N, C-alpha and C positions, 0 to 999 in steps of 0.2 A: 175669467177671461171676458166676461160680459162687458167690463169697463172699457177694455181695449176695443172690443167689437163696436161699442157705442161711439168710438171716435176719440176717446181720451188718449193722451200720450202715455207711454210706459212710465214716465216719471210721476204723472198724476195718479195713475193706477196704483203704483207702489206706495205713495203717500196715503191713499185712502184705505188700503188694506194692511198698512203698517209693516211692509217688508221692503227689501232693497230693490232698486231698479234692476239690478242684475238678475234677481230671482224672476221678476216679471218677464225679462227678456228670455230667460230659459224656458218659462212656461209657453211663451209665444212660439218659440222654436219647437218645443215638444209637441204642441198642438198641430203645428204645420206639418211635422214629420209623421206623427202617429195618431192624429185626430183626438177626439174627446177622451178616448180610452187611456191615452198617455197621461192624462191629468188626474185620473181617479186615484184616491188614496188606497194604498194596499192594506189588506188585512194582515193578521199576524202570520209571520213566517215569510219565507222568500221563495220565489219561483226560480226555476233553473235558469242560470245565467245572470240573475240579479245580484248586485254587490251590496246593496243597502236596503233597509226596510223603509226608510224615509226618502221621499222625493226631495230634490234640491230646494224647492220653495218651502217645504216643511222644515227642513234642516235650518234654513235661514230664519224662520220664525222662532224656532226653539232657541237657537244661538242668540238671537237678539233679545229674547225674553230673559235669558240667563245673564247676559251682559248688563242689562239695564235695571233689573229688578232682583230683590232677594225673594226666597220662597214665601215668606210671610206676606209680602205685598201681592203675591199671586194667589193668596188664600191656600197655601200649602203648609203643612205642619213643620215649620222650622225657619231658621234665619240663615243657615249655611247650605250651599248647594252640595248635595251628595249625589252619587250615581242613582240611588234609589229614588230621590226626589225628581231627578231628571226623567227617570222612567215614568213616574207618576204624572209629570207634566205632559209628556208625550201621549200617554194613554188618555188623559183628560181632553186634550185638544184634538187628537186624530184617531182615537180608539184603536191604537196600535200598541201592542205589548212587546217590549224588548227586554233582553236580559241586562243586568247591571254591567256585565262585562262589555256588552255592545254599547251601552251608554258611555262607558269609559273610552271606547275607541272613537265614538262620535266627538266627545269633548276634546280629546287630543287633536282630532282632525280639524276642529273649529278653532284651535289655538288656545285652549284652556289647559291648566295644570292645577293639581291640588296644592294649595298654599295656606299658610297660617294667616288668617285675616287680621288686618289692622283695625283698631277700634276707633269709632267716630261717634261723638255724642249725638243721640237722637234729636236733640234740640238744635243741632247745627242746621243752618239754612243754606242749602247748596247754591241757591240763586245769589245770596249775598257773597258767598265765597267766590263764585264766578265773577261777580261784579268787581270784587276786590282785585282779583288777578288780571282781569281784562281791561278794567277801566280806572278804578280808584288808585291803585298803586302806580300804574304807568303815568297817571297825571301828577301824582306826588313827586315821582322821580324826575319828570320833565321840569316841574316847577322848581325843584331843588337845584337842578342844573342851571336854570336861568338865574335864580337868585343867589347861587353859590352857597346854598344852605347845606348843612350836614344832616344826613338821615341816620338816626340811631334806633335800634330795637332794644326795648327794655323788658326785663322780667325779674321776678323774685322767686326764691326757693327757700324752703326750710331744710336744715341738716339735722340729722339725729345720730347720736353716738353709736347706736346699734345697727346702723345701715351696713349691709354687706352686698358685694357685687362680684360677679365672675364665678369661676369654678374652683373646686378644691379636690385634690387627690384623695382617694378613699379606696379601701378594699373593694374589689368587684362584688356587687350585690349589696353593698352597704351604703346607703345614702348618707353623705356627710351631714352632721348636725351643727347648726350655729346656735350656741347657747345665748339666751338673753339675760338681762338683768333688770331689776326694778329701779336701779340707780341710773336712769338715762339723763342725758343732757343734750342740749342742742344749740343752734345758732341760726341766723338768717343771712341771706345774701341777696343783694340787689345788683344787677349788672346791666350794662348797656354796651352794645357792640355795633360796629359799622361794617359794611361789606368790603371796606378797604383795609380792615384789620385792626381797627381801633377798639380798645376795651377799657371801660371804666367800671369800677365796682366799689362796693362797700360791704364789709362783713360786720354784723352787729348782733348784740345779745337781745336787744329790746324787741317788743312786739312790733310788727309792721303796721304802722298807722300813718295818718296824713302828714303829721309833723316830720316823720322819718323820710317819707317820700319827697316832701317839699325840700328838705335839707339836701337830698340827693340831686334834685333838680337844680338847686343853687350851685352845687358842685359842677354839674354838667355845663351850666352857663359860664361859670368862672373858668373852667378848663377849655371852653370853646373859644376864649379870647376874642369875643366880638362876633364870631360867626353864628348866624341864626341856626337853631337846632329844630329839626322836625322829628319828634319822638313818636315812634310807633309802639303801641302797647295794647294789652287786652282790657277787658271790661271789669277788672277787679274792683270791688266796692271802694277801696281806697282811691283808686285812679279816678273814679267818678264822684268822689265825695265833694260836698259844697266847698270845703276849705281848699281842695286842690283846684277846683274849677275857678274859684275866685282868684287864687294865686296866679293861675295860668292866664286869666284874662288881664291881670295887672302886668304881666310880663310877655304879652303877645308879640312884641317886637323881637324878643330874644329867644322864645321857645314856643312851639306849637305842638299840641297833642293830636295824634291821629289814631283812632281806635280800629283794631282788627275786627272782622266779623265775629259775632259771639260764638263761643264753644269751638274755637278753631286754634288751639295751641300749636298744632302742627305747622301753622303758617308763620310762626315766630322762630327765627333761627337761634335766638337766645336759649330756647329750650334745649338745643343740642349742646350748648355750653354747659347748661345745668346738668345734663346727663354725664358729660365728660367729668365735671367736678365731682359728682356723686360717685362715679365709678373709680376714678383714678386718684382723687385727693382724699376721699373718705372711705371708699369701699374696700380698699386693699389692706389697710392697717387700722386697727381699733384704737382711737384716741382714748387716753386714760383720764382726761379732764377737759372741761370746757375751754380753758385757755389753749390747750394743745390742739383741740379741734379747730378753734379759730385760727391759730397759728399755721397749722397745716393747710387750711383752706386759703388763707392769704398768700402763703408761699406759693401754692400751686397757681393761683390766679396771677400773681406777679410774674411768675415764669411764663405763663401764657401771654400776658400783656406784652412781654418783650419779644414775642414771636408773632408779628402781625399776619404772617402767611398762614399760621395755624388758625388764627381767629377768622380769617377770610374763608378758610376751608369749611367752617360751619355753614356757610351759605351754599354748599354743594349738595346738601341733603335733598332727597326727592321732592319734598313738599315746599322747600324754601329756595329752590333754585331760581324761582322767578325774581328774587331779589339779589342775585349774584351780580357783582360788579362787571360792567361791560369790558 
C-alpha cells in the first residue's frame, strides 16, 4: 500500500507489483475499513468466520501466474499445472499451506478446469505468431482485396497404408489390436485451399522435392486463369529452396509466397484437411495396394472439392478462425 500512499494511482501500483487494478482497489478498501491488520497474510488454517485462506490480492497473483506461466518457468518441478503444484506455488509465495482439495476449489473459482493440453513446439516464437495474427495476415488480406488476388493456403502430407484412425468395438477389458505388416506402401498429397471453399490438390508417388512443388505452383497459376495468387505456406526446406525461390522471383506477377511463423502448423487450415483425409479416406479401410491407396485418396478429395461449403468449414477451427471468410 506504500505505492498508493506515495501518491501513485491504483493503475500504476498494479503494474509495479504485477497484479490487477481491481486487486489494488480491494486492498485500498480493506485498509480503509480494517487498517493494516486487514492486509496481513494469514498463516495456515482459518479463523472463525473466514471463508478462504488467501486474500483477494493473493488469489489474483496466483491465478495470474498460472494463467501466464507453466510450472517449469516458475522453477517448479513439472510442465503441467496440478493441484499439488498450485499448493507448492502458494506456499512458496505466501508461506501458506492448503490442501489439494482446497486448491481445486480455488482453481474452479478462478475459471480453470482440468484439460488435456495441446502441444506447441518449444521453438515457436509467440511474438511472431501474435504479429502474424494482428498485423501480417490482416495486411495480406487487405492487399488481396484491393488487388483482387486469391489467397490460398498450401501444405503437404504423407500417407501410409498402415494408418488407422477412430475406435473399434472390442470385448470389455480387451484393448483392440491393430496388426501391422512389413509390406507397407504410401503416397504423398499436396493441397491448396481458400476460405471461400476452393480446393486444388495433387496425389503423387514420388518424393516431395522442388520440381514437384514447382509443378504444383504451375498448376495453381494455370487454374487461376490470370488472377494473382498469394500462397501462404510453412517453412519446409523445399518451400525455401533456391530453385523454388528463383522460380517464384521469375513469376512474381502471377504468384507470391508468404511464410507462416516457424513451428506454427496450427495456423494453417490445410492441416485440418490433412486430418480429414487421413481419418476418413485412409483410416477407416485398409488399402491393399498403392494404386488403391492413391485411388481412394483422389476420390475423397474430388468429393470434397465438389463441396466448397465443406472446404470453407476447415477455417472454423479454433486456431485458424482468423482466416475465415468475412
